[in-house]
C-alpha positions in Angstrom: 216.9 95.4 2.6 216.9 96.0 -1.0 219.6 94.3 -3.2 220.3 97.7 -4.9 221.8 98.8 -1.5 224.1 96.0 -0.8 225.4 96.5 -4.5 226.7 99.8 -3.9 223.7 101.8 -3.5 224.6 103.1 0.1 227.8 104.4 -1.5 226.2 105.9 -4.6 223.7 107.9 -2.1 226.7 108.8 0.2 228.6 110.2 -2.8 225.4 111.9 -4.1 224.7 113.7 -0.6 228.7 114.5 -0.2 228.7 116.3 -3.7 225.5 118.6 -2.6 226.1 122.2 -1.8 224.0 122.7 1.4 226.1 125.8 2.4 223.0 128.2 1.7 220.7 125.9 3.6 218.9 128.0 6.5 216.7 125.7 8.6 215.1 128.7 10.2 214.1 130.4 7.0 210.3 130.6 6.1 209.3 128.1 3.5 208.9 129.4 0.0 205.4 130.8 -0.8 203.9 128.5 -3.4 200.5 128.0 -4.9 200.5 124.7 -2.9 201.3 126.6 0.4 198.8 129.1 -0.3 196.1 126.7 -1.0 196.9 124.6 2.4 196.6 128.0 4.2 193.5 129.0 2.5 191.7 125.3 3.5 193.4 125.4 6.9 191.2 128.6 7.8 187.9 128.5 9.6 184.8 130.1 7.7 185.1 133.1 9.8 188.5 133.5 9.0 188.0 133.0 5.3 185.2 135.5 5.4 187.4 138.1 7.1 190.1 137.7 4.9 188.1 138.2 1.9 186.7 141.4 3.3 190.2 142.5 4.0 191.3 142.1 0.4 187.9 143.6 -1.0 188.3 146.6 1.7 184.4 146.0 2.5 182.7 146.9 5.9 185.0 147.6 8.7 188.1 147.2 6.4 187.2 150.1 4.0 189.6 152.5 5.2 192.3 150.1 5.4 192.9 150.7 9.2 191.2 149.3 12.2 191.7 149.7 15.9 190.7 148.3 19.3 188.6 147.5 21.1 188.5 144.4 18.5 185.6 142.7 20.5 183.3 145.4 19.2 184.5 145.2 15.7 183.9 141.3 16.0 180.4 142.0 17.2 179.6 144.3 14.2 181.1 141.7 11.8 179.1 138.9 13.3 176.1 140.9 12.0 177.2 140.6 8.3 179.0 137.2 8.4 177.5 134.0 6.9 174.6 132.5 8.9 175.9 130.5 11.8 179.4 132.0 11.9 180.5 133.5 14.9 183.6 136.0 14.6 185.6 135.5 17.7 188.7 138.1 18.1 191.4 135.2 17.7 189.6 134.8 14.2 190.1 138.4 13.4 193.7 138.4 14.7 194.6 135.5 12.6 192.8 136.9 9.4 194.6 140.0 9.9 198.0 138.2 9.7 197.0 135.9 6.8 195.7 139.1 4.8 199.1 140.7 5.5 197.9 143.4 7.3 200.5 145.1 9.8 200.5 145.5 13.4 201.3 149.1 14.2 201.2 148.7 18.1 199.5 151.0 20.4 199.2 154.5 18.9 198.1 158.0 20.3 198.0 161.2 18.4 197.6 164.9 19.2 193.8 164.9 18.5 193.4 161.4 20.5 195.5 160.9 23.6 194.3 157.5 24.4 196.2 154.8 22.9 194.4 152.3 20.4 196.0 149.0 19.2 196.2 149.7 15.3 196.4 147.4 12.3 196.6 148.7 8.8 196.7 147.3 5.4 200.1 146.9 3.7 199.5 149.6 1.2 199.1 152.1 4.2 202.4 151.0 6.0 204.1 154.1 5.0 201.4 156.5 6.5 202.4 158.5 9.6 201.2 156.6 12.6 199.2 159.8 13.8 197.3 159.8 10.4 196.4 155.9 11.1 195.1 157.0 14.5 193.0 159.6 13.1 191.6 157.0 10.3 190.5 154.8 13.1 188.3 157.3 14.6 184.7 157.5 13.5 183.7 160.8 12.0 181.2 162.8 14.2 177.3 162.4 13.6 176.1 164.8 11.1 175.1 168.3 12.9 177.7 167.8 15.6 180.6 170.3 15.8 183.9 169.4 17.4 184.7 171.7 20.5 188.5 172.3 20.4 
């Protein structure tokens, strides 16, 4: 044991701790978002997740509209074609990248035009859009020359 502790160090530390205001401490609170934390998160992502987050932020490829919908395995298949060489895009990587990019889980949505429900995620800037509009955005437009039958 260090001599400093024996010479009143324990008491000094105890007084310092007792004087600390910890009334606002919340052990369940999310940690502060700092540059260091963002760096840790970025370096903890797989190559596939980094590729996906970059595409979401840039709104390229599947993420151009700011909305994606199930089935997610087919989105992963299409993304695998443009991913860096040797990188697989599993559904778990897509779902994790959506969370890291801040995209919102809108749940399973149907609309008047599309009665089958699809699980939808949207970019943060589209969070205030009506859910039926998000559902419409997910659908592919019909090929040229085909008319919709009502």
